C-alpha positions as CSV (number, residue, x, y, z in Angstrom):
1,M,72.7,33.0,-28.2
2,E,69.4,31.3,-29.1
3,T,70.2,28.0,-27.5
4,F,69.7,27.7,-23.8
5,P,72.2,26.0,-21.6
6,P,71.0,22.7,-20.3
7,L,71.2,23.9,-16.6
8,L,69.1,26.9,-17.4
9,T,66.5,24.7,-19.2
10,A,66.5,22.3,-16.3
11,I,65.9,25.2,-13.8
12,A,63.1,26.6,-15.9
13,A,61.4,23.2,-16.2
14,L,61.7,22.7,-12.4
15,G,60.2,26.1,-11.8
16,A,57.4,25.3,-14.1
17,L,56.7,22.0,-12.4
18,I,56.8,23.7,-8.9
19,S,54.4,26.4,-10.0
20,L,52.1,23.8,-11.6
21,H,52.1,21.8,-8.3
22,E,51.3,24.9,-6.3
23,A,48.5,25.8,-8.7
24,K,47.0,22.3,-8.3
25,Q,47.2,22.6,-4.5
26,S,45.6,26.1,-4.5
27,V,42.8,24.8,-6.8
28,R,42.2,21.9,-4.4
29,A,42.1,24.2,-1.4
30,L,39.6,26.5,-3.3
31,A,37.4,23.5,-4.1
32,R,37.5,22.4,-0.5
33,A,36.6,25.9,0.8
34,F,33.8,26.1,-1.9
35,S,32.3,22.8,-0.8
36,K,32.4,23.9,2.8
37,V,30.5,27.0,2.0
38,K,28.1,25.1,-0.2
39,S,27.3,22.6,2.5
40,R,26.9,25.4,5.1
41,A,24.6,27.3,2.7
42,A,22.6,24.1,2.0
43,R,22.2,23.6,5.8
44,T,21.1,27.1,6.3
45,V,18.5,27.0,3.4
46,Q,17.0,23.7,4.3
47,P,14.5,23.8,7.2
48,C,15.3,21.4,9.9
């Protein structure tokens, strides 16, 4: 039983794609939050 059924392979590929998409979105959200914090810190540090 070394060969995977096509359906199982398709499901595994779909799961990998979905997790990759979620990882991309979470990285984007993290980058957005980081830039927000960075701009806030820059505003705090720079004297008005």
